[in-house]
Phi, psi and omega in degrees: 000319180297320179295318179297318178300321180296316180296317183289349181277347182279117183297321187296337180301320185288326175294321178296319180296319180296312180298317180298316181296321179294319178296318178297317180298312180297322179296314182293322185283315189258339181259301180288317181066157181258140177235145182286150175281347182247173170216175186296344180281345179286112178249004174225125182234130175252131180191178180258134179287121179251345179202140177226132174228136178256119182237099182055252186257017181221155173261139171248111190244129172258123178238150179248105174253241171294332174204174181285142174222139175260124185243145180244127182228126177260119181147184180248130179201146180266104182244151176223151179299144178088350179287144176268126186229158171248120178256132175244130181171209186236124175279145175209159182280141169292155182274149167288165172290130181264354171251120187302147176065011177261179183298128181256100184295320180297315180295319179301313180294317180299324178292344175253022177059037173243117187249343183227149166252162181223131172266109189271132175261329182208144177236130176238125179277116182273324182205126179286155185296137174237003181279125185297324182287320175296322177299316179297315180297318180297318179295321179295314180297317181291325178294317180298321182296342180274347180291125188286322189259331195232019184305309182295321180294320178296321177297321183288311190269334179263329185246358176073021180270089184293339179290351177280347180279142178298154182302317182295314180295317180300316181296321179291321175299320178295313181295327180281354177077026182236011183296334180297339181291345180275347174277097183304123187209222190300322182298311181291320179298315179297321179297313180296316180298319180297314179297320178295318179299318179299315180295313183292328177296325183289335179258014171054049176276148179300153186301314182295321178293325179300315179294317182296314180298317180298316180296319180296314180295318178296323179295321178295318179298318180296322176300323181295331183251030170061036171052047178299147187301319182294325180286319178299317178300317181295318180294313180297321177299316180297319179298312180294321178297319180294317177298318179299319181287318183292316182266002176056050179285341181061034174280135180292157181300321179298318181288330174296319177298316179299317180295321176300312181295321178301312182295317182294314182291322179294319181287320182223086184305327184287355179296339180294342179269353182283123185295320178299319177296318180297310179302309185299314184290314184290318178297318179299316179299313180299318181290325180293314183285348178260002192303315184283002178262359183294148180271150179292332178290128187302310185290322177295320179295317180296320177295320179296314180299316180298319180294316179298315179300319179296316181297319182284331180275347186306313179299322179298317179297315183290323180295329183260329187238343176062027181210137175234156179241119182295343178271004184307314179301318179290321177299321179293330175302326179277314191277329181300304178293327181297312182284316186287315188265342183241299187295313182298308176298322179296327178296315179297314181296322181292325176295321181284323186236096188300330183294348179278355186303315180301320178293318178297321178300318178296320177298316180295318179297320178297316181294320179294322176298314179297318179298313181291324178297311179292326179294336179282348178270098188256357185296335182263006178271131181240125177270129183237123184291165179293134176226171177296136184296343177301326180294330178287331174295321176297319178302312180297321179300313179296322182292318180293321176299320178299316182300316185279327184268337186063016178273111186294344178302320182290327175294316179298317180297320180296318180288323176296326178298315178299314182294330181294339179298335181291345179285337186310308181296330182293331182274356184265120182267002183276160172246137184241131175241110181255120169266100191280142176279097177248035179062225183279074182189182181235141170194126181229131178250125174249123192215134166210185186293345179278338181159187184223142176235130176244120177258107183069162186234352189072173179166136179228138180302132174058029180207127183271111180253359187274349181301319178295321178296317180298312179300316180299313182296323177294325179295337175275352183090012181282122176244353183215136172262111183292324184214121174252116182254121177258113181295321174192175194269023177280152182306317185287355178247334183222012184300332182260010186296318180297317179299318179291320178296328179283347182249346179227152169289131180238121182285308184221148175234134179245123176261164174279173179284166180103174181290147178284135175267188185296319180296316180294321179296321178295318178296319179298321178300317179294318180296320178298319179295331180263003181057044180258149182277143173216151187222164179218146176070031179288142180266315178203157179226138174270121179237110182055243184254015179222170183241148168257124179253127177260107189274102182256137176238019177120174181266128181252176184262015177215155186296320182299312182289340175275009179305142168293117172263119191246128178244131179228131172248104183244117180053033179088355178263128185261124177247139176226120180253118190264353184057227176244028182298143185268180180297331177298314178295320180302317179299318179293326177295319179299319182288328188266328186236155178264080182259104180224153176049056176288130180283314185229111179257121168276104189299137183289142171053038171061024180085024177287156176295345181285349183228179174057054178294156180300320180298315182293314182296319178295329181288314183274340174048064183291146176277319177233137177240126184244122184246121176265115190206145180277147179295133178051041182291154186289347182271348183074023177280146354279150182284149182301320181300320181291320178298325176294317179299328184266005191296339178279355177250165174277121186260131171242137180232132182292334179290333180255325186256352185071201178295146181242132180246130170249113182257117184253125178233100185058244183257022178234153175219154175229148180242130177234161173219161183236085189290152178299000000 
């Protein structure tokens, strides 16, 4: 034991272990690589149900067979956690993100060792669950689902399921810099452990039994919340910390954290990609090395802790969201005790005591009000574009030097480094035209250092598709949309406009001609509240050294034909955006304007037979034709006849090619795409 204590006392060992674990992880991930136990030919999968979610008319089932698979089943069936089932259906690959720098679902699943999704045709229960822990978990989930007012909140705060939070609330928690509190981790684990210790001390249990009972109870809790990475890290840290204390190894808290990370990364290398693990580990490291700098004053100490946690978590936030809130430390002063000491315990109590739900509902409403109120204060939010991650390593180096030296110059340098990233877009002389994949809809971003133009926003009924667009635009460093052009008032062209206006400063909005419909009226109401300018029936606009021409051929009796048809000649390259204008409008355009040799045609009406007539296409003779269309859409767009009409041009389709980028540099251009 003495020899072991001597070995464990050497600090450099723990640094070696961390470096070694990272090297092993990178070797396994990028050199050896992971391969699935299944392939597309597997149409029958046997496994144990580990998670069930009911989403409107479908079940989302996670089963563990040879590996985890997420299955989708439409229909009614009585399923329980822990049951062994046979799934019959079709395996398919999850898609990559088709909008750059946005959430990549395929990568997210692969990092959790899930390589296939399954469209289930039939489910057969082979064996009902007999596991006591699965039974307990199943009862808790089913009980929570019966709560009329707070079901989603209980899932979020008691079980760590952040996807149960509404998009608006989640975005505000994110914007307020407190989203990390939803990753159940060290704070909640420490709270539970402390309460258990207090109880066990009162009944005079032996020290070793006290630790064992606490570890067992914490392990059961972790099982209930699906072994999230941040909780596993917290539990393993607690176990090692307890062993260190019991056997008096005298390992420093920092080295216990390093040992914890070494074991986790070695066992599961892909855990390094888990955002909850990143937040939990980095914040813990920052707080541990800052421990002896805490002030005796409670509020000063809490503010210092909040500031340190914010500083250390900042790169993780920026790498994923490209936005920071300077009020995050103050926001955490409110939300840390609120969530940790009130909401989290209240969630557990409400699950146990159903009659507490009305009181819990009031607590949640108060917190959401506070969250939305603070989220509406955007003046302190700073958007930072995507940069090479090496710069964040430099940031951490400066921050750690500041912690140890107490020289504020290094803190100032670290913050100036973050702010310097905002210079990146200013130094870029290129112009970027992104035809964004917004499924069955239209949205095009034209962007350079002089400003940004967004033509349409896309939109789908009962589904928020603009989060990826918002994240993408922030990754470019865009904090303002100089011009929002609405070709016409259909959902698939402007359905996300209010959401975008609420997330970005918008200077001007241009509507098409004709009467305003309900969607347009709603957007106008928001614009009036924000004192923003909007116009209708514009003929042309001067933008920098080029013009936007709105090609009007008169007022029609339908919204599609009243679409803004937009022509741009930029550096000699001709762009034509057709909205949903029909063949009737196309004929009038040929007669009224001299449209020839169009370089880039944004194909009208998603490739519908109502647009892109052979006469019109032959007249404008496009070099490239870009069709914005949803995969396997119910309309069958684009139609074969239209593809034939466009066959003399190079065709790009968002359903097959993802978002398409045209990068213009002086008199040269390059085309890229972001395939599913």
